[in-house]
Each structure stands twice: as C-alpha cells, then as structure tokens.
C-alpha positions in Angstrom: -5.0 5.2 -9.3 -6.6 1.9 -8.2 -9.4 1.8 -5.6 -8.6 -1.4 -3.6 -11.0 -4.1 -2.6 -10.1 -7.6 -1.6 -9.9 -8.9 -5.1 -7.7 -6.1 -6.4 -5.5 -6.4 -3.3 -4.9 -10.1 -4.0 -3.9 -9.1 -7.6 -1.4 -6.6 -6.2 0.3 -9.4 -4.2 1.3 -11.0 -7.5 2.9 -7.9 -8.9 6.7 -7.6 -8.7 6.8 -3.8 -8.9 6.2 -1.2 -6.3 2.7 -0.6 -5.0 2.0 2.4 -2.8 -1.3 2.3 -0.9 -3.0 5.3 0.8 -5.2 4.0 3.6 -7.8 6.6 4.5 -11.5 7.3 5.1 -13.8 9.8 3.6 -14.4 11.7 6.9 -10.6 12.0 7.7 -9.4 15.6 7.3 -5.7 14.8 7.4 -6.3 12.1 4.8 -7.9 14.7 2.5 -5.0 17.0 3.0 -2.5 14.2 2.1 -4.4 13.4 -1.1 -2.7 16.3 -2.9 0.8 15.0 -2.0 -0.2 11.4 -2.9 -1.7 12.5 -6.3 1.2 14.7 -7.2 3.7 12.0 -6.3 1.7 9.5 -8.4 2.0 11.8 -11.4 5.8 11.7 -11.0 6.1 7.9 -10.9 4.7 6.1 -14.0 6.4 2.8 -13.1 4.7 2.6 -9.7 1.1 1.5 -8.9 -0.7 3.9 -6.6 -3.8 2.7 -4.9 -6.3 4.0 -2.4 -8.0 2.1 0.3 -11.0 3.3 2.3 -10.8 1.6 5.6 -14.5 2.2 6.3 -15.7 0.5 3.1 -13.0 -2.2 3.1 -12.6 -3.0 6.9 -11.1 -6.5 6.2 -8.2 -4.9 4.3 -7.8 -2.2 7.0 -7.5 -5.0 9.5 -5.0 -6.9 7.3 -2.8 -3.8 7.4 -3.3 -3.5 11.1 -4.3 0.1 10.7 -4.3 2.0 14.0 -4.6 5.5 12.6 -5.1 7.2 9.3 -3.8 8.3 7.0 -1.4 5.3 6.7 0.9 4.6 3.8 1.8 1.0 2.9 4.3 0.0 0.3 4.4 -3.5 -1.3 7.0 -5.0 -3.5 7.0 -8.5 -4.9 3.9 -9.3 -2.9 5.4 -8.3 0.4 4.6 -5.4 2.7 8.0 -3.7 3.0 7.0 -0.3 4.5 4.2 1.3 6.5 3.9 4.8 7.9 1.1 6.3 10.0 0.5 9.9 9.2 1.3 12.1 6.2 4.6 12.3 4.4 6.0 15.1 2.3 6.3 14.6 -1.4 10.1 14.3 -1.0 9.8 11.7 1.7 7.3 9.6 -0.2 9.4 9.8 -3.3 12.4 8.6 -1.3 10.4 5.7 0.1 9.4 4.7 -3.4 13.0 5.0 -4.6 14.2 2.7 -1.8 11.4 0.2 -2.4 12.4 0.1 -6.1 16.0 -0.5 -5.2 15.2 -3.3 -2.7 16.5 -6.8 -3.6 13.5 -8.4 -5.2 15.0 -11.9 -4.9 15.5 -11.5 -1.2 11.9 -10.3 -0.9 10.6 -13.3 -2.8 12.5 -15.6 -0.5 11.1 -13.9 2.5 7.5 -14.1 1.0 8.0 -17.8 0.2 9.2 -18.5 3.7 6.3 -16.7 5.3 3.6 -17.4 2.8 1.6 -14.7 1.1 -1.6 -13.6 2.9 -4.7 -13.9 0.7 -8.0 -12.4 1.8 -11.4 -13.5 0.7 -14.6 -15.3 1.5 -12.8 -18.3 2.9 -12.2 -16.2 6.0 -9.1 -14.3 6.9 -5.5 -14.2 6.2 
C-alpha cells in the first residue's frame, strides 16, 4: 500500500498498470469502514498498485481529483484517470472495476493521455 503525496502521484502517472486510490480522511467514519474492503481486495490483486490518499494532509491532490465527498475511489491506468466513485464499494464491485481497468485498451488510453496532456502537480503551481 502506497501513501500518496504529490511526488508519488506523479510517479503513478508514469505507470502502465492499474492503480487504485482510496481517497479519505482520518476523521471519516465511512472511510474507516471501507478500509477493510480496500485492504482485503488489495490482498487479492498482486498485480495492482493500491494507494491511499488523505485529503486533509494532501489537499492539492484532493483538489486534483475534484473530491466532493469521501470515501472516493479513483482508478488510473497508463497515467490516465479512468474511473472514480464516491462512496464505498463492495469487494466484488471493486474487484470488477479492477478487472475492467486491466482489460481496458492501453493504447487507446495512451492516445487519449497524449491528446489531453498528463497533469503534473508540484511546486510550479497547479495542474
């Protein structure tokens, strides 16, 4: 499990595989409840990067994901955000999202990212 900050997020945008991010905050009771599902699902997918993002300690990243409520799940593939979901998911639903993300056409994703440009965050100010 990777704890995301801006630098680690920028590294994730270079990764071709599936990255699943759990956006939450320490005070969020539904986020805490979802942790068990997220952790169990992570244990069943060795080929997927699972990351956590505390929106209170990393507000710039929370803003980059346009978080309106937590928990939020975000899935990246090939540097592109391909799925977001506000609220918890069941283990079955999260595994299905991961399966679909893994089956997505990586070349089409790359073309989409190239056309749009990959957002980078950092000290230079914004995305």
